[in-house]
Structures are given as structure tokens and as C-alpha cells.
N, CA, C and O of each residue as an XYZ file, in Angstrom:
968
protein
N      33.371    124.338     25.881
C      32.083    124.869     25.453
C      30.953    123.979     25.984
O      31.001    122.755     25.860
N      29.959    124.603     26.565
C      28.813    123.866     27.080
C      27.847    123.496     25.960
O      27.664    124.248     25.002
N      27.236    122.324     26.100
C      26.279    121.858     25.113
C      24.898    121.690     25.731
O      24.764    121.364     26.910
N      23.898    121.915     24.931
C      22.519    121.693     25.344
C      22.047    120.398     24.698
O      22.100    120.252     23.477
N      21.594    119.479     25.503
C      21.083    118.201     25.007
C      19.585    118.145     25.247
O      19.108    118.420     26.349
N      18.855    117.789     24.214
C      17.400    117.748     24.341
C      16.815    116.762     23.348
O      17.500    116.281     22.445
N      15.558    116.475     23.527
C      14.827    115.624     22.591
C      13.652    116.435     22.056
O      12.746    116.809     22.800
N      13.685    116.698     20.752
C      12.641    117.509     20.141
C      11.522    116.637     19.595
O      11.767    115.583     19.007
N      10.303    117.085     19.795
C       9.142    116.424     19.218
C       8.676    117.265     18.040
O       8.267    118.415     18.205
N       8.742    116.678     16.846
C       8.420    117.406     15.626
C       7.375    116.659     14.816
O       7.148    115.466     15.012
N       6.748    117.383     13.907
C       5.814    116.770     12.974
C       6.391    116.936     11.576
O       6.530    118.056     11.084
N       6.722    115.833     10.945
C       7.306    115.867      9.605
C       6.408    115.095      8.656
O       6.171    113.900      8.838
N       5.918    115.782      7.653
C       5.059    115.112      6.678
C       3.814    114.521      7.301
O       3.297    113.509      6.830
N       3.321    115.161      8.381
C       2.117    114.674      9.036
C       2.358    113.579     10.054
O       1.414    113.056     10.646
N       3.609    113.231     10.258
C       3.935    112.169     11.222
C       4.734    112.743     12.383
O       5.720    113.452     12.177
N       4.309    112.438     13.595
C       5.020    112.899     14.783
C       6.273    112.054     14.990
O       6.251    110.834     14.825
N       7.354    112.718     15.350
C       8.599    111.987     15.582
C       9.444    112.723     16.617
O       9.214    113.896     16.907
N      10.423    112.013     17.165
C      11.332    112.592     18.147
C      12.764    112.504     17.635
O      13.178    111.481     17.089
N      13.513    113.587     17.816
C      14.900    113.642     17.353
C      15.787    114.192     18.467
O      15.481    115.227     19.060
N      16.869    113.504     18.742
C      17.811    113.964     19.760
C      18.610    115.145     19.234
O      18.924    115.221     18.046
N      18.931    116.053     20.123
C      19.629    117.280     19.745
C      20.751    117.576     20.730
O      20.565    117.481     21.943
N      21.912    117.933     20.203
C      23.041    118.342     21.029
C      23.739    119.494     20.314
O      24.385    119.285     19.287
N      23.614    120.704     20.847
C      24.194    121.891     20.206
C      24.906    122.767     21.233
O      24.556    122.751     22.413
N      25.906    123.533     20.786
C      26.603    124.440     21.702
C      25.641    125.474     22.285
O      24.774    126.004     21.590
N      25.814    125.743     23.562
C      24.960    126.722     24.226
C      25.334    128.141     23.789
O      24.482    129.025     23.707
N      26.611    128.338     23.512
C      27.096    129.670     23.171
C      27.174    129.952     21.690
O      26.581    129.247     20.874
N      27.923    131.007     21.350
C      28.058    131.490     19.977
C      28.781    130.478     19.100
O      29.813    129.932     19.490
N      28.238    130.234     17.926
C      28.810    129.232     17.026
C      28.360    129.481     15.588
O      27.599    130.412     15.323
N      28.825    128.659     14.675
C      28.448    128.761     13.264
C      27.426    127.661     12.947
O      27.208    126.773     13.771
N      26.798    127.708     11.767
C      25.821    126.671     11.406
C      26.424    125.267     11.359
O      25.698    124.276     11.429
N      27.760    125.179     11.241
C      28.420    123.867     11.219
C      28.023    123.031     12.435
O      27.935    121.805     12.365
N      27.784    123.732     13.564
C      27.496    123.035     14.816
C      26.173    122.278     14.789
O      25.997    121.324     15.547
N      25.246    122.683     13.939
C      23.964    121.983     13.904
C      23.824    121.107     12.655
O      22.740    120.597     12.370
N      24.921    120.936     11.915
C      24.876    120.068     10.734
C      24.521    118.624     11.098
O      23.739    117.999     10.381
N      25.074    118.067     12.199
C      24.671    116.708     12.591
C      23.165    116.615     12.838
O      22.531    115.623     12.477
N      22.602    117.648     13.450
C      21.157    117.679     13.696
C      20.398    117.728     12.373
O      19.378    117.057     12.213
N      20.900    118.527     11.423
C      20.258    118.636     10.109
C      20.307    117.295      9.383
O      19.363    116.935      8.679
N      21.391    116.564      9.547
C      21.498    115.239      8.924
C      20.462    114.283      9.520
O      19.784    113.554      8.795
N      20.350    114.298     10.861
C      19.372    113.433     11.514
C      17.953    113.794     11.079
O      17.115    112.919     10.864
N      17.703    115.084     10.952
C      16.388    115.567     10.542
C      16.086    115.126      9.110
O      14.966    114.724      8.795
N      17.089    115.205      8.263
C      16.934    114.776      6.867
C      16.679    113.276      6.799
O      15.799    112.822      6.068
N      17.448    112.514      7.557
C      17.258    111.065      7.570
C      15.846    110.695      8.002
O      15.239    109.773      7.457
N      15.330    111.425      8.989
C      13.979    111.160      9.486
C      12.943    111.465      8.413
O      12.005    110.693      8.216
N      13.111    112.595      7.715
C      12.176    112.972      6.650
C      12.202    111.952      5.524
O      11.162    111.606      4.964
N      13.395    111.473      5.195
C      13.538    110.469      4.135
C      12.908    109.145      4.564
O      12.229    108.494      3.769
N      13.130    108.745      5.820
C      12.555    107.494      6.319
C      11.033    107.520      6.243
O      10.402    106.521      5.894
N      10.451    108.665      6.571
C       8.994    108.815      6.529
C       8.495    108.679      5.095
O       7.488    108.021      4.833
N       9.215    109.311      4.172
C       8.831    109.253      2.756
C       8.957    107.833      2.216
O       8.075    107.354      1.502
N      10.050    107.166      2.557
C      10.281    105.802      2.096
C       9.211    104.866      2.647
O       8.726    103.986      1.937
N       8.851    105.054      3.895
C       7.821    104.233      4.537
C       6.505    104.353      3.779
O       5.810    103.361      3.557
N       6.172    105.584      3.385
C       4.926    105.815      2.654
C       4.972    105.156      1.279
O       3.998    104.536      0.851
N       6.096    105.290      0.591
C       6.228    104.725     -0.749
C       6.202    103.208     -0.726
O       5.533    102.588     -1.552
N       6.914    102.608      0.200
C       6.978    101.149      0.248
C       5.654    100.549      0.707
O       5.347     99.404      0.375
N       4.874    101.304      1.460
C       3.547    100.847      1.870
C       2.662    100.661      0.647
O       1.793     99.790      0.622
N       2.891    101.485     -0.364
C       2.121    101.399     -1.614
C       2.647    100.305     -2.539
O       2.174    100.157     -3.666
N       3.624     99.542     -2.063
C       4.150     98.437     -2.855
C       5.329     98.778     -3.731
O       5.825     97.917     -4.458
N       5.798    100.028     -3.681
C       6.938    100.425     -4.494
C       8.240    100.063     -3.775
O       8.258     99.880     -2.558
N       9.312     99.964     -4.534
C      10.612     99.621     -3.970
C      11.625    100.705     -4.320
O      11.611    101.255     -5.421
N      12.502    101.001     -3.367
C      13.565    101.972     -3.617
C      14.636    101.305     -4.462
O      15.127    100.234     -4.107
N      15.000    101.921     -5.568
C      15.970    101.334     -6.490
C      17.419    101.596     -6.081
O      18.323    100.846     -6.450
N      17.626    102.654     -5.325
C      18.982    103.060     -4.951
C      19.619    102.038     -4.013
O      19.067    101.716     -2.961
N      20.782    101.538     -4.407
C      21.503    100.571     -3.595
C      23.008    100.816     -3.700
O      23.485    101.414     -4.665
N      23.731    100.358     -2.718
C      25.187    100.495     -2.732
C      25.754     99.819     -3.969
O      25.394     98.686     -4.288
N      26.643    100.520     -4.664
C      27.249     99.965     -5.854
C      26.662    100.498     -7.142
O      27.185    100.228     -8.223
N      25.566    101.263     -7.039
C      24.948    101.814     -8.249
C      25.734    103.036     -8.724
O      26.440    102.969     -9.730
N      25.616    104.135     -8.014
C      26.391    105.334     -8.331
C      25.979    106.046     -9.601
O      26.694    106.934    -10.066
N      24.818    105.672    -10.189
C      24.391    106.307    -11.437
C      24.125    107.799    -11.268
O      24.314    108.578    -12.202
N      23.689    108.191    -10.081
C      23.364    109.606     -9.852
C      24.593    110.406     -9.404
O      24.513    111.623     -9.237
N      25.722    109.726     -9.211
C      26.910    110.399     -8.681
C      27.744    111.113     -9.738
O      28.900    111.462     -9.497
N      27.149    111.326    -10.909
C      27.792    112.147    -11.930
C      26.933    113.388    -12.188
O      27.139    114.114    -13.161
N      25.977    113.610    -11.301
C      25.122    114.786    -11.428
C      25.771    115.997    -10.761
O      26.714    115.861     -9.982
N      25.259    117.165    -11.076
C      25.675    118.399    -10.417
C      25.008    118.409     -9.049
O      23.790    118.558     -8.957
N      25.784    118.252     -7.994
C      25.228    118.144     -6.643
C      25.288    119.490     -5.920
O      26.374    120.029     -5.705
N      24.122    120.039     -5.541
C      24.106    121.303     -4.808
C      24.243    121.061     -3.304
O      23.500    120.265     -2.731
N      25.185    121.744     -2.674
C      25.342    121.646     -1.227
C      25.358    123.060     -0.656
O      25.453    124.033     -1.404
N      25.267    123.173      0.638
C      25.282    124.487      1.277
C      26.713    124.989      1.452
O      27.668    124.215      1.384
N      26.842    126.270      1.673
C      28.153    126.872      1.959
C      28.779    126.176      3.163
O      29.972    125.871      3.162
N      27.973    125.928      4.182
C      28.461    125.272      5.393
C      28.996    123.876      5.101
O      30.049    123.494      5.610
N      28.274    123.111      4.282
C      28.725    121.763      3.944
C      30.020    121.793      3.143
O      30.872    120.919      3.305
N      30.174    122.799      2.275
C      31.406    122.895      1.490
C      32.602    123.119      2.414
O      33.688    122.593      2.168
N      32.403    123.899      3.477
C      33.471    124.150      4.443
C      33.799    122.886      5.235
O      34.959    122.626      5.553
N      32.777    122.115      5.545
C      32.988    120.861      6.261
C      33.749    119.862      5.394
O      34.603    119.126      5.887
N      33.435    119.840      4.106
C      34.141    118.936      3.194
C      35.611    119.339      3.085
O      36.491    118.481      3.031
N      35.870    120.637      3.054
C      37.257    121.123      3.007
C      38.026    120.662      4.248
O      39.169    120.215      4.153
N      37.387    120.777      5.398
C      38.014    120.342      6.650
C      38.258    118.833      6.638
O      39.285    118.357      7.122
N      37.308    118.093      6.083
C      37.439    116.640      6.020
C      38.638    116.242      5.166
O      39.424    115.375      5.549
N      38.771    116.882      4.008
C      39.886    116.576      3.105
C      41.224    116.891      3.774
O      42.187    116.138      3.629
N      41.282    117.997      4.500
C      42.516    118.389      5.174
C      42.901    117.398      6.266
O      44.073    117.287      6.626
N      41.912    116.681      6.791
C      42.189    115.722      7.871
C      42.754    114.404      7.358
O      43.243    113.592      8.145
N      42.693    114.185      6.058
C      43.181    112.929      5.476
C      44.709    112.865      5.492
O      45.387    113.882      5.635
N      45.225    111.660      5.343
C      46.673    111.486      5.230
C      47.131    112.134      3.926
O      46.321    112.378      3.032
N      48.414    112.410      3.819
C      48.948    113.070      2.636
C      48.655    112.273      1.370
O      48.286    112.844      0.344
N      48.819    110.959      1.442
C      48.595    110.105      0.277
C      47.124    110.148     -0.146
O      46.812    110.321     -1.324
N      46.241    109.991      0.817
C      44.806    109.982      0.512
C      44.346    111.343      0.007
O      43.541    111.443     -0.919
N      44.878    112.394      0.640
C      44.506    113.756      0.250
C      44.965    114.048     -1.179
O      44.209    114.611     -1.970
N      46.187    113.673     -1.509
C      46.712    113.924     -2.851
C      45.923    113.169     -3.913
O      45.667    113.692     -4.997
N      45.542    111.938     -3.595
C      44.773    111.129     -4.549
C      43.401    111.750     -4.790
O      42.927    111.819     -5.924
N      42.779    112.193     -3.723
C      41.446    112.794     -3.839
C      41.503    114.122     -4.583
O      40.680    114.389     -5.459
N      42.481    114.954     -4.228
C      42.602    116.254     -4.894
C      42.971    116.085     -6.363
O      42.683    116.959     -7.181
N      43.604    114.972     -6.699
C      43.890    114.693     -8.103
C      42.600    114.545     -8.883
O      42.507    114.978    -10.032
N      41.599    113.931     -8.256
C      40.289    113.769     -8.889
C      39.590    115.122     -9.037
O      38.981    115.407    -10.068
N      39.685    115.942     -8.005
C      39.061    117.264     -8.062
C      39.726    118.127     -9.139
O      39.049    118.853     -9.867
N      41.052    118.040     -9.231
C      41.779    118.825    -10.232
C      41.441    118.370    -11.650
O      41.332    119.188    -12.564
N      41.277    117.054    -11.825
C      40.904    116.522    -13.142
C      39.514    117.019    -13.528
O      39.261    117.355    -14.684
N      38.619    117.060    -12.546
C      37.264    117.557    -12.791
C      37.300    119.042    -13.132
O      36.575    119.501    -14.014
N      38.145    119.790    -12.429
C      38.263    121.220    -12.688
C      38.731    121.474    -14.110
O      38.205    122.354    -14.791
N      39.717    120.708    -14.562
C      40.218    120.873    -15.933
C      39.134    120.552    -16.956
O      38.976    121.259    -17.951
N      38.392    119.479    -16.700
C      37.337    119.088    -17.624
C      36.249    120.157    -17.707
O      35.736    120.454    -18.786
N      35.909    120.723    -16.563
C      34.886    121.771    -16.518
C      35.396    123.065    -17.151
O      34.639    123.791    -17.795
N      36.671    123.342    -16.965
C      37.276    124.537    -17.567
C      37.287    124.405    -19.088
O      36.960    125.354    -19.800
N      37.662    123.228    -19.579
C      37.687    122.985    -21.026
C      36.289    123.092    -21.634
O      36.132    123.451    -22.801
N      35.277    122.775    -20.823
C      33.892    122.821    -21.297
C      33.263    124.188    -21.043
O      32.069    124.380    -21.274
N      34.076    125.142    -20.564
C      33.594    126.500    -20.263
C      32.493    126.512    -19.207
O      31.590    127.347    -19.249
N      32.576    125.575    -18.259
C      31.579    125.516    -17.197
C      32.129    125.936    -15.834
O      31.370    126.274    -14.926
N      33.448    125.911    -15.703
C      34.052    126.192    -14.398
C      33.716    127.597    -13.906
O      33.335    127.776    -12.750
N      33.852    128.570    -14.762
C      33.585    129.955    -14.365
C      32.121    130.127    -13.967
O      31.812    130.820    -12.998
N      31.232    129.498    -14.714
C      29.798    129.581    -14.402
C      29.510    128.986    -13.036
O      28.811    129.593    -12.224
N      30.043    127.804    -12.780
C      29.798    127.127    -11.512
C      30.481    127.829    -10.337
O      30.069    127.669     -9.188
N      31.520    128.603    -10.629
C      32.221    129.332     -9.572
C      31.390    130.488     -9.032
O      31.715    131.063     -7.993
N      30.321    130.825     -9.738
C      29.429    131.902     -9.303
C      27.988    131.408     -9.346
O      27.185    131.899    -10.140
N      27.652    130.427     -8.483
C      26.311    129.828     -8.507
C      25.193    130.820     -8.245
O      24.053    130.614     -8.662
N      25.535    131.916     -7.537
C      24.509    132.918     -7.238
C      24.025    133.645     -8.484
O      22.984    134.301     -8.450
N      24.769    133.538     -9.586
C      24.378    134.216    -10.830
C      23.572    133.303    -11.765
O      23.079    133.748    -12.801
N      23.444    132.026    -11.390
C      22.696    131.085    -12.225
C      21.215    131.171    -11.883
O      20.806    130.813    -10.779
N      20.428    131.639    -12.815
C      18.988    131.799    -12.591
C      18.316    130.430    -12.496
O      18.822    129.435    -13.016
N      17.174    130.403    -11.827
C      16.452    129.140    -11.649
C      16.119    128.470    -12.981
O      16.171    127.246    -13.101
N      15.774    129.294    -13.988
C      15.403    128.706    -15.282
C      16.621    128.225    -16.075
O      16.469    127.612    -17.131
N      17.822    128.500    -15.573
C      19.048    128.035    -16.216
C      19.581    126.755    -15.583
O      20.416    126.064    -16.167
N      19.097    126.449    -14.398
C      19.628    125.322    -13.638
C      19.533    124.001    -14.397
O      20.463    123.194    -14.377
N      18.409    123.789    -15.060
C      18.211    122.520    -15.763
C      19.241    122.331    -16.878
O      19.828    121.259    -17.016
N      19.452    123.384    -17.669
C      20.400    123.274    -18.777
C      21.832    123.138    -18.271
O      22.621    122.379    -18.833
N      22.169    123.873    -17.207
C      23.507    123.761    -16.621
C      23.708    122.353    -16.062
O      24.775    121.758    -16.216
N      22.669    121.830    -15.412
C      22.740    120.482    -14.864
C      22.934    119.427    -15.946
O      23.701    118.480    -15.770
N      22.227    119.596    -17.077
C      22.347    118.651    -18.183
C      23.745    118.714    -18.810
O      24.325    117.693    -19.178
N      24.268    119.942    -18.919
C      25.600    120.104    -19.501
C      26.649    119.452    -18.604
O      27.578    118.806    -19.088
N      26.491    119.626    -17.306
C      27.414    119.010    -16.355
C      27.316    117.482    -16.455
O      28.331    116.787    -16.493
N      26.084    116.976    -16.496
C      25.867    115.525    -16.558
C      26.495    114.930    -17.807
O      27.016    113.815    -17.775
N      26.447    115.669    -18.903
C      26.973    115.159    -20.175
C      28.478    114.922    -20.111
O      29.014    114.150    -20.906
N      29.164    115.571    -19.180
C      30.609    115.399    -19.037
C      30.963    114.121    -18.276
O      32.111    113.676    -18.289
N      29.963    113.541    -17.614
C      30.143    112.288    -16.889
C      31.320    112.333    -15.907
O      32.164    111.438    -15.884
N      31.352    113.387    -15.108
C      32.396    113.545    -14.100
C      31.944    112.843    -12.811
O      31.004    113.306    -12.165
N      32.582    111.756    -12.434
C      32.166    111.064    -11.210
C      32.532    111.877     -9.972
O      33.568    112.541     -9.944
N      31.702    111.827     -8.976
C      32.007    112.502     -7.714
C      33.352    111.983     -7.211
O      33.557    110.770     -7.166
N      34.271    112.867     -6.833
C      35.587    112.427     -6.352
C      35.518    111.486     -5.151
O      36.465    110.748     -4.879
N      34.394    111.515     -4.435
C      34.248    110.658     -3.258
C      33.656    109.291     -3.611
O      33.437    108.458     -2.731
N      33.400    109.066     -4.902
C      32.852    107.792     -5.345
C      33.986    106.770     -5.493
O      34.944    106.995     -6.233
N      33.864    105.661     -4.789
C      34.875    104.612     -4.847
C      34.192    103.256     -5.032
O      33.388    102.841     -4.198
N      34.513    102.580     -6.115
C      33.920    101.274     -6.418
C      32.395    101.343     -6.414
O      31.722    100.441     -5.915
N      31.866    102.416     -6.974
C      30.424    102.562     -7.091
C      29.714    102.933     -5.806
O      28.484    102.941     -5.759
N      30.470    103.242     -4.758
C      29.865    103.580     -3.472
C      30.432    104.896     -2.936
O      31.548    105.288     -3.279
N      29.653    105.568     -2.093
C      30.077    106.842     -1.502
C      31.048    106.584     -0.357
O      30.707    105.897      0.606
N      32.248    107.129     -0.457
C      33.271    106.896      0.566
C      33.063    107.782      1.797
O      33.734    107.592      2.811
N      32.143    108.745      1.719
C      31.847    109.600      2.878
C      30.372    109.459      3.257
O      29.752    110.411      3.730
N      29.831    108.291      3.049
C      28.393    108.060      3.229
C      27.838    108.568      4.565
O      26.767    109.175      4.556
N      28.487    108.363      5.699
C      27.935    108.847      6.973
C      27.795    110.367      7.043
O      26.932    110.884      7.753
N      28.652    111.081      6.299
C      28.595    112.549      6.335
C      28.299    113.126      4.950
O      28.649    114.271      4.665
N      27.662    112.341      4.101
C      27.328    112.800      2.750
C      26.389    114.004      2.815
O      25.691    114.191      3.812
N      26.366    114.826      1.754
C      25.518    116.022      1.735
C      24.040    115.726      1.950
O      23.563    114.626      1.670
N      23.335    116.717      2.447
C      21.903    116.586      2.696
C      21.142    116.294      1.405
O      20.223    115.475      1.392
N      21.527    116.965      0.323
C      20.826    116.782     -0.947
C      20.998    115.365     -1.480
O      20.102    114.842     -2.143
N      22.147    114.734     -1.196
C      22.365    113.354     -1.624
C      21.430    112.418     -0.860
O      20.906    111.456     -1.421
N      21.226    112.708      0.422
C      20.336    111.894      1.248
C      18.896    111.963      0.735
O      18.135    111.002      0.844
N      18.546    113.109      0.180
C      17.159    113.335     -0.238
C      16.838    112.796     -1.630
O      15.677    112.799     -2.040
N      17.846    112.336     -2.354
C      17.609    111.859     -3.723
C      17.485    110.345     -3.749
O      18.470    109.623     -3.595
N      16.266    109.879     -3.944
C      15.983    108.453     -4.055
C      14.998    108.241     -5.193
O      14.144    109.091     -5.446
N      15.114    107.112     -5.877
C      14.192    106.826     -6.978
C      13.569    105.436     -6.801
O      14.130    104.557     -6.146
N      12.399    105.273     -7.405
C      11.738    103.963     -7.408
C      11.745    103.372     -8.814
O      11.358    102.220     -9.016
N      12.186    104.166     -9.779
C      12.273    103.690    -11.162
C      13.560    102.879    -11.347
O      14.448    102.953    -10.498
N      13.683    102.112    -12.429
C      14.895    101.316    -12.665
C      16.154    102.178    -12.630
O      16.151    103.269    -13.201
N      17.228    101.732    -11.982
C      18.464    102.496    -11.848
C      19.033    102.970    -13.177
O      19.635    104.041    -13.257
N      18.840    102.165    -14.222
C      19.382    102.521    -15.529
C      18.846    103.832    -16.067
O      19.518    104.513    -16.841
N      17.641    104.187    -15.659
C      17.052    105.444    -16.129
C      17.869    106.657    -15.668
O      17.893    107.693    -16.333
N      18.538    106.507    -14.517
C      19.304    107.630    -13.963
C      20.541    107.957    -14.799
O      21.188    108.983    -14.591
N      20.859    107.081    -15.737
C      22.012    107.321    -16.609
C      21.670    108.274    -17.733
O      22.550    108.664    -18.501
N      20.412    108.656    -17.846
C      19.961    109.565    -18.889
C      19.238    110.742    -18.248
O      18.110    110.587    -17.781
N      19.867    111.917    -18.218
C      19.251    113.076    -17.555
C      17.965    113.531    -18.209
O      17.189    114.265    -17.595
N      17.719    113.113    -19.442
C      16.499    113.512    -20.134
C      15.406    112.457    -20.005
O      14.316    112.600    -20.559
N      15.714    111.404    -19.270
C      14.756    110.307    -19.128
C      13.489    110.790    -18.416
O      13.546    111.293    -17.294
N      12.351    110.628    -19.087
C      11.093    111.094    -18.529
C      10.493    110.115    -17.531
O       9.554    110.458    -16.812
N      11.028    108.904    -17.482
C      10.432    107.875    -16.635
C      11.088    107.764    -15.258
O      10.782    106.840    -14.504
N      11.984    108.690    -14.923
C      12.611    108.668    -13.606
C      11.567    109.061    -12.562
O      10.956    110.126    -12.663
N      11.366    108.220    -11.579
C      10.389    108.493    -10.526
C      11.136    108.682     -9.205
O      11.676    107.729     -8.644
N      11.160    109.907     -8.725
C      11.864    110.201     -7.471
C      10.899    110.105     -6.292
O       9.687    110.260     -6.442
N      11.461    109.850     -5.133
C      10.665    109.784     -3.912
C      10.384    111.213     -3.456
O      11.301    112.026     -3.339
N       9.136    111.508     -3.204
C       8.736    112.848     -2.781
C       8.997    113.006     -1.289
O       8.275    112.444     -0.466
N      10.024    113.769     -0.943
C      10.373    113.991      0.463
C       9.458    115.076      1.031
O       9.354    116.147      0.435
N       8.791    114.837      2.162
C       7.827    115.804      2.709
C       8.430    117.160      3.062
O       7.764    118.190      2.957
N       9.694    117.154      3.482
C      10.352    118.395      3.877
C      11.792    118.375      3.378
O      12.558    117.474      3.718
N      12.162    119.374      2.567
C      13.523    119.446      2.039
C      14.414    120.199      3.027
O      14.525    121.424      2.975
N      15.032    119.459      3.908
C      15.900    120.059      4.922
C      17.089    120.748      4.272
O      17.571    121.764      4.773
N      17.569    120.197      3.147
C      18.749    120.758      2.478
C      18.529    122.211      2.082
O      19.426    123.038      2.248
N      17.355    122.532      1.563
C      17.063    123.906      1.148
C      17.010    124.846      2.344
O      17.521    125.964      2.289
N      16.388    124.383      3.426
C      16.276    125.212      4.625
C      17.649    125.455      5.247
O      17.965    126.569      5.664
N      18.458    124.400      5.305
C      19.788    124.531      5.909
C      20.668    125.482      5.099
O      21.411    126.285      5.663
N      20.575    125.384      3.772
C      21.398    126.235      2.904
C      21.014    127.701      3.015
O      21.802    128.580      2.667
N      19.798    127.970      3.502
C      19.328    129.353      3.607
C      19.602    129.972      4.982
O      19.230    131.119      5.228
N      20.242    129.231      5.868
C      20.557    129.777      7.196
C      21.440    131.012      7.065
O      22.434    131.000      6.337
N      21.076    132.066      7.767
C      21.867    133.291      7.742
C      21.781    134.070      6.460
O      22.646    134.903      6.186
N      20.757    133.822      5.661
C      20.674    134.458      4.342
C      20.563    135.982      4.397
O      20.806    136.647      3.390
N      20.205    136.539      5.536
C      20.114    138.000      5.658
C      21.400    138.625      6.188
O      21.482    139.838      6.380
N      22.395    137.785      6.420
C      23.671    138.267      6.940
C      24.502    138.899      5.824
O      24.389    138.515      4.660
N      25.324    139.857      6.187
C      26.177    140.562      5.219
C      27.100    139.618      4.454
O      27.349    139.813      3.265
N      27.601    138.602      5.135
C      28.569    137.698      4.520
C      27.929    136.523      3.778
O      28.642    135.681      3.231
N      26.603    136.455      3.753
C      25.942    135.367      3.043
C      26.203    135.523      1.549
O      26.030    136.608      0.994
N      26.620    134.437      0.899
C      27.020    134.507     -0.508
C      26.020    133.871     -1.460
O      25.632    134.474     -2.461
N      25.608    132.658     -1.144
C      24.765    131.926     -2.079
C      23.965    130.851     -1.356
O      24.351    130.407     -0.274
N      22.846    130.430     -1.953
C      22.022    129.376     -1.374
C      22.541    127.987     -1.729
O      22.061    126.989     -1.193
N      23.518    127.918     -2.628
C      24.061    126.602     -2.949
C      25.458    126.720     -3.531
O      25.837    127.745     -4.097
N      26.205    125.651     -3.377
C      27.567    125.563     -3.898
C      27.693    124.207     -4.599
O      27.261    123.200     -4.038
N      28.266    124.148     -5.799
C      28.472    122.845     -6.451
C      29.460    122.021     -5.625
O      30.534    122.513     -5.278
N      29.117    120.798     -5.315
C      30.003    119.955     -4.507
C      31.400    119.880     -5.108
O      32.390    119.829     -4.378
N      31.484    119.872     -6.431
C      32.759    119.730     -7.112
C      33.689    120.918     -6.840
O      34.889    120.834     -7.102
N      33.143    122.025     -6.314
C      33.949    123.205     -5.986
C      34.340    123.253     -4.513
O      35.071    124.152     -4.096
N      33.867    122.306     -3.732
C      34.045    122.352     -2.279
C      35.473    122.628     -1.808
O      35.655    123.482     -0.940
N      36.500    121.945     -2.340
C      37.854    122.186     -1.829
C      38.378    123.594     -2.124
O      39.319    124.054     -1.476
N      37.779    124.271     -3.086
C      38.247    125.596     -3.500
C      37.387    126.719     -2.915
O      37.796    127.880     -2.907
N      36.218    126.373     -2.436
C      35.251    127.386     -2.011
C      35.731    128.197     -0.807
O      35.621    129.423     -0.796
N      36.257    127.518      0.192
C      36.691    128.196      1.407
C      37.792    129.218      1.120
O      37.792    130.312      1.684
N      38.728    128.857      0.244
C      39.834    129.757     -0.095
C      39.315    131.035     -0.752
O      39.822    132.126     -0.487
N      38.308    130.896     -1.607
C      37.772    132.055     -2.323
C      36.690    132.793     -1.548
O      36.325    133.916     -1.896
N      36.173    132.154     -0.487
C      35.125    132.773      0.328
C      35.451    132.553      1.808
O      34.749    131.816      2.500
N      36.520    133.195      2.288
C      36.976    132.976      3.665
C      36.009    133.468      4.743
O      36.001    132.941      5.855
N      35.195    134.476      4.416
C      34.282    135.025      5.415
C      33.032    134.165      5.552
O      32.358    133.858      4.569
N      32.738    133.783      6.793
C      31.537    133.000      7.064
C      30.502    133.907      7.735
O      30.852    134.933      8.318
N      29.237    133.521      7.647
C      28.196    134.358      8.231
C      28.388    134.478      9.733
O      29.033    133.635     10.357
N      27.825    135.530     10.308
C      28.008    135.834     11.729
C      27.509    134.705     12.620
O      26.603    133.955     12.256
N      28.117    134.605     13.788
C      27.771    133.526     14.711
C      26.482    133.820     15.487
O      26.120    134.973     15.719
N      25.810    132.743     15.875
C      24.648    132.803     16.755
C      24.793    131.650     17.747
O      25.691    130.820     17.600
N      23.936    131.590     18.737
C      24.001    130.462     19.662
C      23.440    129.221     18.971
O      22.687    129.329     18.002
N      23.807    128.053     19.469
C      23.304    126.815     18.900
C      21.776    126.785     18.835
O      21.218    126.476     17.782
N      21.083    127.102     19.946
C      19.614    127.098     19.929
C      19.029    128.071     18.907
O      17.989    127.793     18.311
N      19.698    129.216     18.702
C      19.195    130.176     17.719
C      19.272    129.612     16.304
O      18.369    129.839     15.499
N      20.351    128.874     15.990
C      20.467    128.271     14.663
C      19.405    127.188     14.473
O      18.812    127.064     13.401
N      19.178    126.416     15.520
C      18.148    125.376     15.448
C      16.781    126.001     15.219
O      15.998    125.529     14.395
N      16.504    127.065     15.955
C      15.217    127.754     15.814
C      15.040    128.301     14.400
O      13.958    128.200     13.821
N      16.109    128.882     13.845
C      16.024    129.434     12.484
C      15.791    128.314     11.476
O      15.001    128.471     10.545
N      16.475    127.184     11.658
C      16.297    126.063     10.748
C      14.851    125.559     10.776
O      14.243    125.329      9.731
N      14.316    125.392     11.977
C      12.955    124.889     12.118
C      11.935    125.889     11.565
O      10.913    125.490     11.007
N      12.210    127.177     11.720
C      11.327    128.208     11.171
C      11.296    128.126      9.643
O      10.243    128.285      9.027
N      12.469    127.876      9.037
C      12.533    127.808      7.582
C      11.874    126.538      7.053
O      11.353    126.513      5.938
N      11.903    125.498      7.861
C      11.248    124.249      7.456
C       9.731    124.419      7.507
O       9.000    123.951      6.634
N       9.288    125.098      8.547
C       7.840    125.327      8.700
C       7.393    126.545      7.911
O       6.211    126.888      7.922
């Protein structure tokens, strides 16, 4: 498959920046531009952090904290498929250990009558998200990829995880009702735009998938949205951002 390599000049949050791009020239799925979406997200976050730290504030998030890793994490359908592929690539021992964590989480959510609700995220109204999120948080289910307080898939972590940063004391993140949590305002939410790719396609299911359902999502939703060329997916992503 031929690839197109280019350097894009973009304006993010009022700041001009350049981002390298490498995408398939031919027909492909949104998975092919996920690396580009990650780079774009990192750039948007860097710009936001630069602005915040200029004002004298400090980012509280550091390796080993993991306080936010018991939250309900929304990811895109595409990211859930990538996570499934990642798990399948692991050794049998590592895969079994990880799936043991996912299965334990599934049982806990089932016992709390939340599994069925989360299995159909498209039916959760916007005004219900907060209460569902609080209920999930109350169960204190650690992300299966959390190891020794750190993300074991940090280089390929979800876009929404990249976008969540706070300047308030880390301890505040242990209380979902804490009013003093101060998050970093990201100029452009790439995660939302990426999750909406192909939303007019017949096979489009939902704008978000709970990360905790990732290993099961592909099995229950085998059909992926129709293919487009790499440049077409990039163009659609940039259109949704703008």
C-alpha cells in the first residue's frame, strides 16, 4: 500500500504549528489516521499546557498518580478496535492476566446493574452522563491497563486520556463530586472529532465506547464504517475540528 507523507501547517488554539502526516493513499479505515490524531492531540495539549504554565500554574498529573484511572473513560469505536488488536498481540500469559482484570470489572459492573447500560452507550442521554459517570467512579474499578500507578499503554493511550490534565491537587481527583478540581482547558478536543468520523455511515454505531468494554466491543459490533482514502479521513477530521 502506498503512503502519502506530508507536513501540515495548522492553527490550534490560535497558535500556528506543523505536524507530520503519513497516511495510506488508497482505501482504508479511520484506524490508519489514529497516529495522526494522537500527534494532533499531543500538540493541542502542549499548547494548552504552555499557556497554563505561563500563568504560573503547574500540571499536577504525574506518573504514579493514577487517581483519574478509575473514571469512566470514553473512547472512539476505532480506538476500541485498536485496543482489541493490541490485547490479541500479547503473549498468552499477559493476555490472560489482562483479560482477568476486564472480566473482574465486567462482573462488578454487572452486579451493580451498570454493564447493560454501558453496553449501549448510544442510549445514554447527555444529561445522564454525569450520574452514570459518578456511579461508575463509586465502584473504584481501576483501568485494566493500570500497573503500579502508571499506564502500561501510555504511548498508545486513548485520546481522551491525553486530554485530561489538572492543575489542582491530585487528591481532589479521588472525589468525583469535588468542586475544586481544575482541569486544563484544551483548545481543540480532537477526541470528540475523531469519534465522530463516519457518523453518517450506515454502520456507524455510537460517538463513544466505554474503555472497559473494549475487548468485547468488536465481537458485538463486527461491522466497521465504510472505507475512504487516507487523505479523505484526514480532511473529514480537520473539518470536524474546525
